[in-house]
C-alpha positions in Angstrom: 97.4 206.6 97.7 98.6 204.5 100.6 99.9 206.3 103.7 103.2 204.9 104.8 103.2 203.2 108.2 105.7 204.7 110.6 106.8 202.4 113.4 107.7 204.4 116.5 109.9 202.3 118.7 109.9 202.9 122.4 113.2 203.6 124.1 114.3 201.6 127.2 113.9 204.8 129.2 110.3 205.3 128.0 109.5 201.7 129.0 110.9 202.0 132.5 109.1 205.4 133.0 105.8 203.5 132.4 106.7 201.3 135.4 106.6 204.2 137.7 102.8 204.3 137.6 101.6 202.4 140.7 98.3 201.5 139.0 100.1 199.7 136.2 101.8 196.5 137.5 102.0 194.9 134.1 103.3 196.7 131.0 102.2 195.0 127.7 104.7 195.6 124.9 104.0 195.4 121.2 105.4 192.2 119.6 106.8 194.2 116.8 109.4 195.9 119.0 112.9 194.9 118.0 114.6 191.9 119.6 117.5 194.1 120.5 115.3 196.1 122.9 114.3 192.9 124.7 118.0 191.9 124.9 119.1 195.2 126.4 116.2 195.5 128.8 117.4 193.2 131.6 120.8 195.0 132.1 119.2 198.4 131.7 116.5 197.7 134.2 119.0 196.3 136.6 121.2 199.5 136.4 118.1 201.6 137.0 117.4 199.8 140.3 115.2 196.7 139.6 116.0 193.1 140.5 115.3 191.5 137.1 113.6 188.1 136.9 114.1 187.3 133.2 111.9 184.3 132.4 113.5 183.9 129.0 116.9 183.4 130.6 115.4 180.6 132.9 114.6 178.3 130.0 111.8 177.7 127.5 108.3 178.2 128.8 105.6 176.3 127.1 103.1 175.4 129.9 102.4 176.3 133.5 104.8 173.7 134.8 107.7 175.1 132.8 106.8 178.6 134.0 106.8 177.6 137.6 110.1 175.7 137.1 111.6 178.9 135.6 110.6 180.8 138.7 112.1 178.1 140.9 115.4 178.6 139.1 115.3 182.4 139.3 114.1 182.7 142.9 115.6 179.8 144.7 112.4 180.3 146.6 112.7 177.9 149.4 110.4 175.6 151.3 107.1 177.3 150.6 107.4 177.1 146.9 105.7 173.9 145.7 105.4 174.7 142.0 101.9 176.0 142.2 100.5 179.5 141.5 99.4 180.0 145.1 102.9 179.1 146.4 104.5 181.4 143.7 102.3 184.2 145.1 103.4 183.5 148.6 107.0 183.3 147.6 106.9 186.6 145.8 105.2 188.2 148.8 107.8 186.8 151.2 111.0 187.6 149.2 112.8 190.9 149.6 114.4 192.1 146.5 118.1 193.0 146.4 117.4 196.2 144.5 115.7 199.4 145.7 112.8 199.5 143.1 111.8 195.9 143.6 111.3 193.0 141.3 110.8 193.3 137.5 109.6 190.1 135.8 110.4 190.1 132.0 108.4 187.7 129.9 109.3 188.3 126.2 108.1 184.8 125.0 104.6 184.2 126.4 103.1 182.8 123.2 103.5 179.1 123.9 102.1 179.4 127.4 99.2 181.4 126.2 98.4 178.9 123.4 98.8 175.8 125.7 97.1 177.2 128.8 95.3 180.5 128.4 93.6 180.2 131.7 96.9 179.5 133.5 98.5 182.4 131.7 95.7 184.7 132.9 95.9 183.4 136.4 99.7 184.0 136.4 99.1 187.7 135.4 96.6 188.0 138.2 99.2 186.7 140.6 101.7 189.3 139.5 99.1 192.1 139.8 98.0 190.9 143.2 101.5 190.6 144.6 102.3 194.1 143.4 99.2 195.5 145.0 99.8 193.8 148.4 103.5 194.7 148.5 102.8 198.4 147.8 99.9 198.5 150.3 102.3 197.3 152.9 104.8 200.1 152.0 107.3 197.7 150.3 108.8 197.8 146.9 106.5 196.4 144.2 106.6 193.7 141.7 106.4 194.9 138.1 106.2 192.9 134.9 106.9 193.6 131.2 105.2 191.0 128.9 105.1 190.8 125.2 101.5 191.3 124.1 
């Protein structure tokens, strides 16, 4: 006899509580979570005190170049941002968020980037983790991310 599979969906509140852990800069969410959750997440996180950088809202991301162009649109980063991962790191370290809990990067559509440039995707995640670590060590608000796994 087959045991029925029960899908337990996380609530928006449960997701944001996971962001409170300083040792977890990136939250990986199950791809089976409903699209409605991803749609509600930016506004909900903003109301809770994060400056949301929603990569999906910045255009399609299919390679490293389109990822960096999305950040350029979201950050209006300035002179130091030259569309490279090192300059993205420096921009994210330099910028001060307009929200008390810091920046929250949402990346619900990473599949194309992962498939086209797995090493670039992994380096991007390392940049996010490194920026969060440095910002917190300096006593500043962090940089968290929620990415579809």
